[in-house]
C-alpha positions, -999 to 999 in steps of 0.1 A, spaced: -36 -38 42 -65 -52 61 -83 -64 30 -78 -96 11 -50 -98 -14 -59 -81 -47 -51 -94 -82 -38 -58 -88 -3 -60 -76 9 -26 -87 -5 6 -103 12 38 -114 -8 67 -128 7 100 -139 -1 131 -159 19 144 -189 15 181 -195 25 180 -232 9 150 -249 17 159 -285 39 128 -289 25 108 -260 12 78 -278 42 74 -300 65 77 -270 46 52 -250 47 27 -279 84 33 -284 93 29 -247 70 -2 -244 85 -17 -275 120 -13 -261 110 -29 -228 94 -58 -246 125 -64 -268 146 -67 -237 121 -94 -223 119 -112 -256 152 -106 -275 146 -134 -300 111 -122 -311 103 -95 -336 78 -75 -315 50 -59 -335 30 -31 -319 4 -28 -346 -32 -32 -336 -40 -69 -328 -25 -99 -310 9 -115 -313 22 -146 -296 57 -137 -283 64 -172 -272 45 -203 -261 32 -187 -229 32 -150 -237 6 -130 -256 8 -94 -266 -24 -73 -273 -22 -39 -289 -53 -17 -292 -61 19 -303 -91 43 -298 -101 70 -323 -122 102 -319 -151 111 -342 -127 127 -366 -106 95 -370 -77 108 -349 -61 83 -325 -64 96 -289 -56 65 -269 -35 33 -270 -33 2 -249 -5 -24 -248 -11 -55 -227 13 -84 -221 0 -116 -206 25 -142 -194 11 -176 -184 37 -191 -160 36 -221 -137 33 -200 -105 9 -174 -118 -5 -156 -148 10 -121 -150 -7 -93 -169 10 -59 -175 -12 -32 -191 0 2 -203 -27 27 -212 -21 62 -226 -49 87 -233 -44 121 -249 -69 147 -239 -93 158 -265 -99 192 -249 -63 203 -240 -27 195 -246 -22 171 -217 -25 133 -213 -25 105 -187 -7 72 -185 -13 42 -163 7 10 -159 -10 -19 -141 6 -52 -130 -19 -80 -122 -10 -113 -107 -34 -143 -108 -17 -171 -87 -19 -207 -96 -7 -218 -62 -15 -211 -26 22 -202 -19 29 -165 -14 42 -148 -46 65 -118 -45 56 -91 -69 79 -63 -81 73 -30 -98 77 -32 -136 109 -15 -148 88 -1 -176 75 25 -153 109 40 -147 115 41 -184 83 59 -191 89 84 -163 124 91 -177 110 98 -212 77 115 -205 88 137 -175 53 137 -160 40 160 -133 19 158 -102 5 193 -98 36 216 -95 59 187 -88 79 170 -116 81 132 -113 116 119 -118 136 87 -116 162 102 -93 157 128 -66 158 164 -77 185 184 -60 173 213 -38 197 241 -28 189 268 -3 177 292 -30 152 267 -43 136 257 -10 107 281 -15 98 262 -47 98 229 -28 75 243 -1 51 254 -29 52 218 -41 44 204 -7 15 229 -1 1 226 -37 -36 216 -34 -34 199 -68 -7 174 -57 -22 139 -52 9 118 -47 34 116 -18 65 137 -19 97 123 -5 122 148 9 156 136 21 186 156 35 221 144 30 240 134 62 266 157 75 292 131 69 292 110 36 278 75 41 278 50 12 250 28 27 228 59 33 233 71 -3 227 36 -18 195 30 2 180 65 -3 188 65 -40 173 30 -44 142 41 -26 138 72 -48 142 51 -80 117 25 -66 90 51 -62 94 67 -96 60 74 -110 43 71 -77 59 100 -58 80 131 -64 114 130 -48 137 158 -36 171 159 -19 181 188 3 217 192 -9 235 208 21 231 223 55 221 256 41 192 239 23 183 220 55 183 253 76 162 271 49 137 243 48 133 243 86 129 280 86 102 278 59 82 249 73 88 252 110 104 228 135 77 201 134 78 196 96 116 197 94 139 173 76 172 170 94 205 158 80 204 120 72 166 118 75 138 113 50 102 124 54 73 112 33 49 142 28 14 133 20 -9 157 1 -23 188 18 7 198 39 0 225 64 33 238 79 14 263 101 -3 236 120 21 215 142 -1 184 146 -2 180 108 35 169 110 25 136 124 8 126 91 41 129 73 64 101 85 100 108 93 127 81 91 159 90 109 195 83 99 199 53 121 174 33 100 193 41 68 228 35 80 224 3 101 232 -27 78 210 -50 99 180 -26 98 156 -32 69 128 -9 80 139 16 53 122 -7 27 89 2 42 90 37 27 87 25 -9 61 -2 2 39 25 17 41 47 -14 32 17 -36 2 9 -13 -10 45 -15 -7 43 -53 -30 12 -53 -56 31 -34 -58 61 -58 -88 60 -81 -82 60 -118 -87 94 -134 -119 96 -155 -99 100 -186 -86 65 -181 -116 48 -165 -139 58 -194 -118 51 -224 -131 22 -246 -110 2 -271 -130 -15 -298 -116 -48 -310 -113 -39 -347 -92 -69 -355 -117 -94 -341 -145 -75 -359 -126 -77 -392 -121 -115 -387 -158 -119 -381 -166 -100 -412 -142 -122 -433 -159 -153 -419 -194 -140 -428 -183 -132 -464 -166 -165 -469 -196 -184 -455 -220 -164 -478 -198 -172 -508 -197 -209 -499 -235 -210 -496 -238 -195 -531 -215 -221 -546 -233 -250 -530 -266 -237 -542 -258 -240 -579 -276 -267 -600 -260 -301 -599 -252 -301 -637 -230 -270 -632 -215 -281 -599 -184 -295 -615 -175 -261 -629 -171 -247 -594 -154 -277 -576 -120 -260 -574 -134 -227 -563 -155 -245 -537 -126 -264 -523 -106 -232 -521 -134 -216 -502 -138 -246 -479 -100 -245 -471 -102 -208 -464 -133 -213 -442 -116 -240 -422 -87 -217 -416 -111 -190 -405 -129 -214 -382 -96 -225 -367 -89 -188 -361 -123 -183 -345 -116 -212 -322 -84 -196 -310 -102 -163 -305 -130 -180 -286 -104 -197 -264 -86 -164 -258 -120 -148 -249 -127 -176 -224 -93 -171 -209 -98 -133 -206 -133 -138 -191 -119 -162 -165 -93 -136 -154 -120 -110 -154 -141 -132 -131 -111 -137 -107 -107 -99 -107 -144 -94 -99 -143 -119 -71 -112 -103 -56 -129 -69 -57 -161 -82 -41 -140 -98 -13 -122 -65 -8 -155 -46 -7 -169 -69 19 -137 -66 40 -138 -28 38 -175 -28 49 -167 -51 78 -137 -29 87 -159 2 85 -184 -13 109 -156 -24 132 -141 11 132 -175 26 141 -176 3 171 -140 11 180 -147 48 178 -177 45 201 -156 26 226 -129 53 223 -154 81 228 -168 63 259 -133 60 273 -125 95 264 -155 108 282 -146 89 313 -110 102 311 -122 138 308 -145 134 338 -115 120 358 -91 147 346 -116 175 354 -121 161 389 -83 158 394 -77 194 381 -104 207 405 -88 190 435 -54 204 425 -68 239 421 -86 238 455 -53 229 471 -35 258 453 -13 235 431 -18 256 400 13 245 381 4 208 386 -31 215 373 -16 230 341 6 199 336 -24 176 340 -43 197 314 -15 197 289 -1 162 291 20 146 264 8 140 229 -1 105 217 26 87 197 20 90 159 38 58 150 50 26 166 85 38 162 76 67 185 60 42 209 93 24 212 112 57 218 89 64 247 89 30 264 112 45 291 81 64 304 65 31 315 83 24 347 66 -9 356 67 -26 322 94 -48 306 89 -49 269 106 -79 252 85 -77 220 103 -77 186 105 -40 177 108 -49 139 73 -66 140 57 -37 158 73 -10 137 62 -29 106 26 -18 115 36 17 106 32 8 69 -5 5 73 -28 35 66 -44 29 101 -10 30 118 -15 64 135 -47 52 151 -32 19 160 -1 35 175 -22 58 197 -43 28 209 -12 6 213 3 33 236 -30 35 255 -28 -3 260 8 -2 273 -1 28 296 -30 7 310 -7 -22 317 18 0 334 -10 16 354 -22 -18 365 13 -29 375 17 3 396 -17 -3 412 -7 -39 422 24 -26 439 1 -2 458 -21 -30 470 -46 -38 442 -53 -75 444 -74 -82 412 -63 -93 377 -58 -69 348 -94 -77 337 -108 -67 370 -86 -36 370 -102 -25 337 -137 -35 348 -136 -18 381 -106 6 381 -93 21 413 -90 58 418 -65 75 394 -61 43 373 -58 43 335 -78 13 324 -82 -2 289 -117 -8 274 -127 -41 291 -144 -54 259 -110 -53 242 -93 -74 269 -89 -112 266 -71 -130 294 -70 -164 277 -71 -180 242 -95 -208 234 -84 -244 239 -85 -254 202 -65 -223 193 -38 -231 219 -38 -268 208 -32 -259 172 -14 -225 173 0 -223 208 35 -223 194 28 -188 180 22 -175 215 57 -183 230 74 -150 237 107 -141 255 112 -131 291 140 -107 299 164 -136 305 157 -150 270 135 -179 282 104 -183 260 71 -187 278 35 -190 268 15 -157 268 -22 -160 263 -35 -127 278 -38 -100 251 -53 -66 243 -70 -59 211 -58 -27 194 -82 -33 165 -110 -58 171 -114 -72 136 -97 -72 102 -68 -91 86 -41 -72 106 -61 -65 138 -30 -58 160 -26 -73 194 -5 -68 225 4 -100 244 16 -99 279 25 -120 310 14 -107 344 44 -114 367 38 -84 389 29 -108 418 53 -135 406 87 -146 417 101 -162 385 133 -150 368 141 -115 357 104 -108 350 94 -112 387 76 -82 400 70 -67 366 46 -70 338 62 -84 306 50 -74 271 62 -101 247 44 -92 215 31 -62 197 21 -68 161 -5 -83 137 -32 -107 148 -18 -142 154 -35 -173 139 -65 -187 157 -94 -209 148 -112 -181 131 -83 -171 108 -64 -189 80 
């Protein structure tokens, strides 16, 4: 994400069609999960607070409708550890108008250190999915992938095209030859997204063929591949396929390749972006236990005041009773101190959450403004390209070269991912790309990746066009090439070209800008192209212009040494 780190580390939300036993099931499953975490503690899930150990506090709450019937429950575990405070919250709400219900599980992390903290998805989510069998529109959520044979493909297509589906759907197809690593990785991914996506497995070649016939070539899922289908699938529109990322068998079967982990990470990121259903966002849990304690304190204080107000000659008759009330009152005051301390702790965490949300909001606003600027730049470049293409087509038509004019008009589509960018590097005859593919492909996990991949490809095409122009006699630098492009050139927006870094940046962070030449030697590369001008990720393309050079294997070529997230400079931390 391009926004600051959120205190919300994970969120799963799913609907349960039959909520008759929802609240009891959620309490039972949550209780079993807690007993595994705290095997030496008798966990009580009645309304109120319970200290499970010295650093863990359990809070259970309930909400009732006007008729006194319980319709919602919340179970929250807070663990105060050295590295961070962790808070896991399970909320279940039964609809008051129909038979359905909704469940959410939030994991929050409040770090106590500046060191990065790895967060994992609570295993409780899988347990709830297994017991509740929730649905996302027509699609049943499951812990393991649902098997699809050729006669059930039509139902799967209905799931993909269901307008009520809000979560991703993962569809994998078994490889033609059994592969243990493929099976383990795909099965692990399917389990990891339980509650956040529906998962299906095309069982054999007959199912694969039936699926391709039903959805078309562009939306196909071939043997050994996995495609993540986002909502609103349109199999009749070929360009729609680019939204639904496909990961081929090579990624799943190469022991050294870890890009397959990005499938689950992307699903989890999408889950965080989904707004809470109104049923969950509006439910309120009155703190009945705290109110009861406050009432007890008021009654005890009133009784103590009456005892101390009796005439002095009768005071001795009430000494024992008064001492008992004072003892009780002291206990209640001690209890009030603990509640006040807990309220302060809760308020402090709420303040950190609010600050985090405000920072994210400001980052989103800044990114929106940046995207507007980028789109304006893109539109300007597009208009220039259209004028140039129209002029070229007209010249070809005047010369009777009709087939070439059609080729110019059609062209090749833009890559939809950085993985596709790498597959098409062979089209760039004048570039040598030594950049780490894993870093570049890692950008595909970001929601903006399709736009970034297209702009990244445009940047590489511009560099290739420049290298070709130099070999044809162009004498300027890449900056001049973009500012005053020769005829037929494919420049990059000059405002997004930086030929050097600042002195302070190179002095402090120059080591981050050492990238490999084809012979393995690492050299400094300062010149870079901005794929996205601002933001936390703000991808960059770093290159070394050796087109006019004579050094090493890079001589006579332009070397691209880095494609990936923004490197550290004096404006970042």
